[in-house]
C-alpha positions in Angstrom: 0.2 0.1 0.2 1.6 3.5 -1.1 0.7 5.5 1.8 3.1 6.2 3.8 3.4 7.9 6.8 5.4 11.3 9.0 8.6 11.0 10.9 11.6 9.6 11.0 11.1 6.2 9.8 6.9 7.5 8.2 5.5 6.0 11.6 4.7 9.0 13.8 1.2 9.7 12.9 -0.3 6.5 11.9 -1.3 4.8 14.6 -4.7 7.2 14.7 -5.2 5.9 11.0 -4.7 2.2 12.0 -6.4 2.4 15.1 -9.1 4.3 12.5 -8.7 0.1 10.5 -9.0 -1.5 12.8 -11.8 -0.3 14.9 -14.2 -0.8 11.8 -12.3 -3.7 10.3 -13.1 -5.8 14.2 -16.1 -3.8 16.2 -14.4 -3.4 18.7 -12.1 -1.0 20.0 -9.5 -3.1 23.1 -9.2 -5.6 20.1 -8.4 -2.8 16.7 -6.1 -0.9 19.4 -4.1 -5.0 20.8 -4.0 -5.4 16.1 -2.1 -1.7 16.2 0.2 -2.6 18.9 1.0 -6.2 17.5 1.9 -4.0 14.0 4.1 -1.7 15.5 5.9 -4.6 17.6 6.6 -6.4 14.3 7.7 -3.3 12.9 10.6 -2.4 15.2 11.8 -6.8 15.1 12.5 -5.9 12.0 16.3 -5.6 11.8 17.3 -1.7 11.4 18.6 -3.2 8.0 14.7 -3.8 7.0 13.2 -0.9 7.7 16.0 1.4 5.7 14.2 -1.2 2.9 11.2 -0.3 2.9 10.0 2.4 1.3 6.0 3.8 2.0 6.6 2.3 6.1 3.2 3.3 6.8 2.0 1.3 3.7 3.5 -1.7 5.3 2.2 -1.2 9.0 -1.7 -0.9 6.7 -0.6 -3.9 6.1 0.2 -5.9 7.8 -2.6 -4.3 10.9 -4.5 -5.9 7.7 -4.5 -9.1 8.1 -3.6 -9.1 11.4 -7.5 -8.4 11.6 -7.9 -10.5 8.7 -6.5 -13.1 11.0 -8.7 -12.5 14.2 -12.3 -12.0 12.2 -11.5 -15.4 11.0 -11.4 -17.0 15.0 -14.2 -14.8 15.5 -16.9 -17.2 15.1 -16.2 -19.4 18.1 -15.6 -16.3 20.3 -18.9 -15.1 18.6 -20.0 -18.3 19.8 -18.4 -18.7 23.5 -19.9 -15.1 24.3 -23.0 -15.1 26.3 -25.9 -12.9 24.5 -25.9 -11.5 21.2 -22.0 -9.6 20.9 -22.4 -5.7 19.8 -19.6 -3.7 18.5 -18.0 -1.8 21.3 -19.9 1.6 21.2 -17.8 5.3 21.0 -18.8 8.6 22.8 -18.1 11.3 20.8 -15.4 13.1 22.2 -13.0 12.0 19.1 -9.9 13.9 18.4 -10.0 13.8 14.4 -13.0 14.9 12.2 -13.1 14.6 8.1 -13.2 12.0 6.2 -12.7 8.8 7.3 -8.8 7.7 5.7 -8.1 10.8 7.4 -5.7 10.8 9.8 -6.1 12.1 13.7 -4.1 14.8 14.7 -1.8 14.1 18.1 -4.2 14.8 21.2 -5.0 12.8 24.4 -4.4 9.3 24.5 -7.5 7.4 25.1 -8.0 5.3 21.3 -11.3 6.4 21.6 -10.5 10.1 21.3 -8.7 8.8 17.3 -11.7 7.6 16.5 -13.1 9.6 12.9 -17.3 9.5 13.6 -18.7 9.0 10.0 -21.3 6.8 8.6 -18.6 3.7 8.6 -19.1 3.4 12.3 -22.6 3.6 13.4 -23.9 0.4 15.1 -26.5 0.3 12.8 -23.4 0.4 10.3 -20.9 -1.6 11.9 -23.7 -4.8 12.8 -24.0 -4.7 8.5 -20.5 -5.1 8.8 -20.5 -7.8 11.5 -22.7 -10.1 8.7 -20.6 -10.4 5.7 -17.4 -13.1 6.1 -14.0 -11.7 7.0 -12.4 -11.3 2.8 -15.3 -9.0 2.8 -15.1 -6.7 5.2 -11.8 -6.1 5.1 -12.3 -5.6 0.9 -15.3 -2.9 1.5 -13.7 -1.7 4.4 -10.6 -1.1 2.9 -11.6 -0.2 -0.3 -15.4 1.7 0.6 -14.2 3.6 2.9 -10.4 4.7 2.9 -10.1 4.2 -0.9 -7.7 1.7 -1.2 -7.0 0.4 -4.7 -7.6 -3.2 -5.1 -4.0 -3.7 -6.2 -3.3 -3.1 -3.2 -5.8 -4.8 -1.6 -4.9 -8.1 -2.4 -1.9 -7.7 -1.2 -3.5 -7.9 1.9 -5.6 -11.0 1.3 -3.4 -12.7 -0.9 -6.1 -12.8 -3.4 -6.1 -11.2 -7.5 -7.3 -7.6 -7.6 -10.1 -8.9 -9.7 -11.5 -11.5 -6.0 -10.7 -8.3 -4.3 -13.5 -5.9 -6.2 -15.9 -9.1 -6.6 -15.7 -9.6 -2.5 -15.9 -5.5 -1.7 -19.2 -6.1 -4.6 -20.7 -8.2 -2.9 -20.3 -6.7 0.7 -21.8 -3.4 -0.9 -24.8 -5.0 -1.4 -25.1 -5.9 2.0 -24.6 -2.3 3.6 -26.6 -1.1 1.2 -29.8 -0.8 3.9 -26.9 0.9 6.4 -26.4 3.8 4.2 -29.2 5.9 4.2 -28.3 8.0 6.7 -31.9 9.8 8.8 -31.1 13.9 9.5 -29.1 13.9 12.5 -32.0 17.2 14.0 -34.3 14.1 12.6 -32.9 11.4 15.2 -32.0 13.3 17.2 -35.6 14.7 18.8 -36.9 11.2 17.4 -33.9 9.1 20.7 -35.4 13.1 22.8 -38.8 11.0 22.7 -37.8 8.2 23.5 -36.0 9.6 26.8 -38.8 11.5 28.0 -41.3 8.5 27.7 -39.1 6.5 28.8 -38.3 8.4 31.7 -42.3 9.2 32.2 -42.7 5.1 32.1 -45.1 5.6 29.3 -45.4 2.9 28.0 -47.8 4.2 25.5 -45.8 6.8 24.2 -43.3 4.7 23.3 -45.3 1.7 21.6 -45.7 5.6 19.3 -42.1 5.8 19.1 -40.8 2.5 18.2 -41.8 0.7 14.7 -44.1 -1.9 15.5 -41.8 -4.4 13.6 -39.4 -2.6 16.3 -35.9 -5.6 17.6 -34.2 -4.6 20.3 -30.4 -6.1 21.4 -28.7 -6.3 24.7 -25.1 -6.8 25.1 -24.4 -8.1 28.9 -21.6 -10.2 27.6 -22.3 -11.9 31.2 -21.4 -9.3 33.5 -23.9 -8.1 34.0 -27.7 -8.9 34.1 -29.7 -8.7 30.8 -31.7 -10.1 27.9 -30.0 -13.2 26.2 -32.4 -13.3 22.9 -33.3 -10.1 21.1 -36.8 -8.3 22.2 -38.9 -8.8 18.9 -41.8 -5.9 18.9 -42.6 -2.7 19.5 -45.0 -3.4 22.3 -42.7 -5.6 24.0 -39.4 -3.3 23.7 -42.0 -0.6 25.4 -42.8 -2.9 28.8 -39.8 -4.4 28.4 -37.9 -0.3 28.8 -40.6 0.5 31.3 -39.8 -3.0 33.4 -36.1 -1.9 33.7 -37.1 1.9 34.8 -39.4 -0.3 37.5 -36.5 -1.5 38.9 -33.3 0.6 38.4 -34.9 3.8 40.7 -32.5 6.0 40.2 -31.8 5.8 36.5 -30.5 8.8 34.6 -30.5 8.9 30.8 -28.5 11.2 29.5 -28.7 12.0 25.8 -25.3 11.7 24.1 -23.6 10.6 20.7 -22.9 7.5 19.6 -20.8 6.7 17.7 -21.2 9.9 15.7 -25.5 10.0 15.7 -28.1 10.6 18.7 -27.9 8.2 21.2 -29.1 7.7 24.8 -26.3 6.7 28.0 -27.9 5.4 31.5 -26.0 6.2 34.5 -26.2 4.8 38.4 -24.2 6.3 40.8 -22.1 8.6 38.3 -21.2 5.2 37.1 -22.2 4.9 32.8 -24.4 0.9 33.0 -26.1 1.2 29.3 -24.7 3.1 25.9 -27.9 2.7 23.7 -27.3 3.1 20.0 -30.7 3.7 17.6 -31.3 3.1 14.2 -34.2 5.4 13.6 -36.5 4.6 10.3 -40.2 7.0 9.1 -39.7 8.8 12.0 -39.8 5.6 14.6 -36.8 3.8 16.6 -36.7 0.3 14.7 -33.9 -0.7 16.1 -32.5 -0.7 19.5 -28.5 -1.7 20.7 -28.0 -1.6 24.6 -24.3 -2.2 25.3 -23.9 -3.1 28.9 -21.1 -5.3 28.6 -19.1 -2.6 31.0 -15.4 -3.9 29.3 -17.4 -2.2 26.7 -18.3 0.4 28.4 -14.6 1.4 29.6 -14.4 4.9 26.6 -17.3 6.1 28.7 -15.9 6.4 31.7 -15.6 10.4 31.7 -18.8 10.9 30.9 
């Protein structure tokens, strides 16, 4: 891959871009950070002379990071089968140092890797969930080409396939992702989420039913570490009743409007601790999907909320 970095060996300033690539490939900030650390370890393990021969260290790091992610995605199915309940991507707060297109390098700033993620339509929870439905090769080809604009000739080096085969993989992935790429205006989404928050606080089942699509689905991720439903709750009426039941069982629960992966969402806080981060998909003025992340290991970036 022909994109180099700055600095003496070309690696300074690459970390932010690599974390952006890895998070979109893995859906896990923790795993993304580990993958990037592994890539850097391999870089510095090279003999000095070998590093000097590499024309574009940033390109080398991108290729290695992507291959590490590909291996992790290949083993993810078995890990998901052992996971307690539904597995959801790690949600990100809105406090990033980067901005602009996904492929832009994040400027230097806080060391928390969450601060390096550029929030755009390619990291919404709806989009990441669709990425989870792809094969590892499809996901890598699609993310590197459609999100980060790498040419297929370079992606072929990562996947060890021909450019034509990589193009076919991206096309297949693109068809799956099409439904998740129709953005709802932020103001419209924010208004719906605000109304959900108000109805939830008021324990108004009728109002919640009116805000939820009749065929809405709510998926929760507790990872076996906290109590939550292990299977998706289907139907607006059932979801509304479940939300009110949660409010009844958790006195003192504070609901806050927050950006979740770049779009309006809700954060539930109890005794000053974030216990749930909820992302929403809004269609035709109603919520049709809710993703509630409760696994405390996935809420690490929210500790500053």
